[in-house]
C-alpha positions as CSV (number, residue, x, y, z in Angstrom):
1,X,103.8,89.4,122.9
2,X,107.2,88.4,124.0
3,X,106.9,85.6,127.0
4,X,107.9,86.3,130.3
5,X,111.7,86.0,131.1
6,X,112.2,82.6,133.0
7,X,114.2,83.1,136.4
8,X,116.7,81.0,135.3
9,X,117.8,82.9,132.2
10,X,118.1,86.2,134.3
11,X,120.4,84.1,137.0
12,X,122.5,82.9,134.1
13,X,122.8,86.2,132.7
14,X,124.2,87.6,136.2
15,X,127.0,84.8,136.0
16,X,128.4,85.5,132.8
17,X,128.2,89.4,133.0
18,X,131.5,91.3,132.8
19,X,130.3,93.9,135.3
20,X,128.1,92.1,137.6
21,X,126.5,95.3,139.2
22,X,125.1,96.0,135.7
23,X,123.5,92.6,135.1
24,X,120.1,93.5,136.8
25,X,119.5,96.3,134.3
26,X,118.7,93.9,131.4
27,X,115.7,92.4,133.0
28,X,114.5,95.8,134.1
29,X,114.8,97.4,130.7
30,X,113.0,94.4,129.1
31,X,110.1,94.5,131.7
32,X,109.7,98.3,130.8
33,X,109.5,97.4,127.1
34,X,106.9,94.4,127.9
35,X,104.8,97.1,129.9
36,X,104.6,99.3,126.9
37,X,103.6,96.6,124.6
38,X,101.1,95.3,127.1
39,X,99.9,99.0,127.5
40,X,99.5,99.3,123.6
41,X,97.4,96.0,123.4
42,X,95.0,97.1,126.0
43,X,94.7,100.5,124.6
44,X,93.7,99.0,121.2
45,X,91.2,96.8,123.0
46,X,89.8,99.8,124.8
47,X,89.8,101.8,121.6
48,X,88.1,99.2,119.6
49,X,85.5,98.6,122.1
50,X,86.4,95.1,122.9
51,X,87.0,96.5,126.6
52,X,83.9,98.4,127.3
53,X,83.6,101.7,129.4
54,X,83.4,100.7,133.0
55,X,84.8,97.2,132.7
56,X,87.0,95.9,135.4
57,X,90.7,94.8,134.3
58,X,91.1,91.5,135.9
59,X,94.9,91.3,136.9
60,X,95.1,87.6,137.2
61,X,93.2,86.9,134.0
62,X,95.0,89.3,132.0
63,X,98.3,88.3,133.4
64,X,97.4,84.8,132.2
65,X,96.3,85.8,128.8
66,X,99.6,87.7,128.0
67,X,101.5,85.3,129.9
68,X,103.2,87.9,132.0
69,X,103.8,88.7,135.7
70,X,101.7,91.1,137.3
71,X,104.4,93.7,137.5
72,X,104.5,94.9,133.7
73,X,100.9,94.6,133.8
74,X,100.4,97.1,136.6
75,X,102.9,99.3,135.0
76,X,100.9,99.1,131.8
77,X,97.7,100.1,134.0
78,X,99.5,103.2,135.3
79,X,100.5,104.2,131.7
80,X,96.8,103.7,130.6
81,X,95.6,105.9,133.5
82,X,98.0,108.7,132.7
83,X,96.4,108.8,129.0
84,X,93.0,108.8,130.5
85,X,91.8,105.4,129.3
86,X,92.0,103.6,132.6
87,X,90.7,104.8,136.2
88,X,92.8,103.4,139.1
89,X,89.9,102.8,142.0
90,X,92.2,101.8,144.9
91,X,91.8,98.6,146.2
92,X,89.1,97.7,143.7
93,X,91.8,97.7,140.7
94,X,91.8,99.2,137.6
95,X,88.7,99.7,135.1
96,X,88.2,101.0,131.8
97,X,87.7,104.8,132.1
98,X,83.8,106.3,131.9
99,X,83.5,109.8,130.8
100,X,80.7,111.8,132.4
101,X,78.1,113.4,129.8
102,X,79.2,117.1,130.6
103,X,82.9,116.3,130.2
104,X,82.2,114.3,127.0
105,X,80.2,117.0,125.4
106,X,83.4,119.2,126.1
107,X,85.6,116.9,124.5
108,X,83.7,116.7,121.4
109,X,83.4,120.4,121.4
110,X,87.0,120.7,121.7
111,X,87.6,118.0,119.1
112,X,85.4,119.9,116.6
113,X,87.6,123.0,116.9
114,X,90.8,120.8,116.5
115,X,89.7,119.0,113.6
116,X,88.5,122.3,112.0
117,X,92.0,123.6,112.7
118,X,93.4,120.7,110.8
119,X,91.1,121.1,107.8
120,X,92.2,124.8,107.8
121,X,95.7,124.0,107.6
122,X,95.4,121.4,104.9
123,X,93.5,123.6,102.8
124,X,96.5,126.0,103.0
125,X,99.3,123.1,103.0
126,X,98.2,119.8,101.8
127,X,100.1,118.7,98.8
128,X,98.7,117.4,95.7
129,X,99.4,113.9,96.9
130,X,97.7,114.4,100.3
131,X,94.4,115.9,98.5
132,X,94.4,113.0,96.2
133,X,94.6,110.6,99.0
134,X,91.8,112.2,101.1
135,X,89.5,111.9,97.6
136,X,90.5,108.2,97.3
137,X,89.7,107.2,100.9
138,X,86.5,109.1,100.4
139,X,85.6,106.9,97.3
140,X,86.3,103.7,99.1
141,X,84.2,105.0,102.2
142,X,81.4,105.6,99.8
143,X,81.7,102.0,98.3
144,X,81.4,100.4,102.0
145,X,78.4,102.5,103.1
146,X,75.8,99.8,102.8
147,X,78.1,96.7,103.3
148,X,80.0,96.7,106.3
149,X,79.6,98.8,109.4
150,X,83.0,98.0,111.0
151,X,84.7,98.3,107.7
152,X,83.2,101.8,107.2
153,X,84.3,102.8,110.7
154,X,87.9,101.9,110.0
155,X,88.0,103.6,106.6
156,X,86.3,106.4,108.4
157,X,89.2,106.5,110.9
158,X,91.5,106.4,107.9
159,X,90.1,109.5,106.4
160,X,90.5,111.5,109.6
161,X,94.1,110.3,110.0
162,X,95.0,111.6,106.5
163,X,93.2,114.9,107.2
164,X,95.4,115.3,110.3
165,X,98.4,114.4,108.3
166,X,97.3,116.8,105.5
167,X,97.4,119.7,107.9
168,X,101.3,119.2,107.9
169,X,101.3,120.2,111.7
170,X,103.3,118.4,114.5
171,X,101.6,119.6,117.9
172,X,98.1,120.1,116.4
173,X,97.9,116.6,114.6
174,X,99.4,114.8,117.7
175,X,96.9,116.3,120.1
176,X,93.9,115.6,117.9
177,X,94.9,112.2,117.3
178,X,95.4,111.6,121.3
179,X,91.7,113.2,121.8
180,X,90.1,111.4,119.1
181,X,91.5,108.1,120.7
182,X,90.4,109.1,124.0
183,X,86.8,109.3,122.9
184,X,87.1,106.7,120.2
185,X,84.6,104.2,121.8
186,X,82.0,107.0,122.1
187,X,82.4,108.1,118.4
188,X,82.1,104.7,117.3
189,X,78.7,104.3,118.8
190,X,77.8,107.8,117.2
191,X,78.7,106.5,113.9
192,X,76.6,103.6,114.0
193,X,73.6,105.6,115.0
194,X,70.8,105.5,112.3
195,X,71.7,108.0,109.3
196,X,74.9,108.8,110.6
197,X,77.0,107.1,108.2
198,X,75.2,108.2,105.3
199,X,75.5,111.9,106.4
200,X,79.3,111.4,106.8
201,X,79.7,110.9,103.4
202,X,78.3,114.3,102.4
203,X,80.0,116.1,105.3
204,X,83.5,114.6,104.2
205,X,82.8,115.5,100.6
206,X,82.2,119.1,101.9
207,X,85.6,118.9,103.7
208,X,87.5,117.7,100.6
209,X,85.8,120.2,98.3
210,X,86.8,123.2,100.6
211,X,90.5,121.8,100.9
212,X,90.8,121.4,97.0
213,X,89.2,124.9,96.5
214,X,92.2,126.1,99.2
215,X,89.2,127.7,101.2
216,X,90.8,127.5,104.6
217,X,87.6,129.1,106.5
218,X,85.3,126.9,104.5
219,X,87.4,123.9,105.5
220,X,87.4,124.9,109.1
221,X,83.7,125.4,109.3
222,X,82.7,122.2,107.5
223,X,85.1,119.9,109.5
224,X,84.1,121.5,112.8
225,X,80.4,121.0,111.9
226,X,81.1,117.3,110.9
227,X,82.2,116.6,114.6
228,X,79.5,118.8,116.5
229,X,77.1,116.9,118.2
230,X,73.9,118.0,119.7
231,X,73.3,117.5,123.4
232,X,70.3,115.3,122.9
233,X,72.2,112.8,120.6
234,X,74.9,112.6,123.2
235,X,72.4,112.0,126.0
236,X,70.8,109.2,123.7
237,X,74.4,107.9,123.0
238,X,75.3,107.7,126.8
239,X,72.1,106.2,127.6
240,X,72.5,103.6,124.9
241,X,76.0,102.8,126.3
242,X,74.8,102.5,129.9
243,X,72.0,100.3,129.1
244,X,74.4,97.8,127.0
245,X,77.2,97.9,129.7
246,X,75.3,98.4,133.1
247,X,76.8,95.1,134.2
248,X,80.3,96.2,134.0
249,X,79.9,99.5,136.1
């Protein structure tokens, strides 16, 4: 993270500029870039679960942490609100977004279709290198199944990223990644539910087998089934998150 520009440096730039009217643009461009960096950092913290759903984003604490003024921080909040990761609650400030149960179920249903489409396209379009990469990542995922939950989640994420890439699409892959990121914290909790990681191994293998057989319909079905969650499972998930983070709501 770049440190905030000191006022003295900005004033000096105004003196030496050949065209004084354009001098103020440099700090503004730098502030925008800084806001984007802060936005990306906060997004990573939200997606990883370090900032929990419902948590208040304390402007003063975050400004001190990143050694920046509140202006780029507020710009970052607006960007995060636009992507759905943050909620702006008027005078109360910014909070990590909480997704309601009905909306979350809809989002997972939509994701199941989108990932199914990615797998369907991968069965038709994936290169030999991309198919081999899916198999290699799957082998690594199997190796970490019983050793490290966090590592399992990261390799699992790598598998899905590789699946989106293997679809060789542009808009579909972008939107699938964006939706996955939006529900990432909830999907992480699902992954760590008893028996889910072991089931993931078999489900991924079915996806790979369908892609390697160039069976587009089977690839769609297996990938969609992998993402689909029963309503009871989702209720249990929300209840667990609410219990763990009730102090932040």
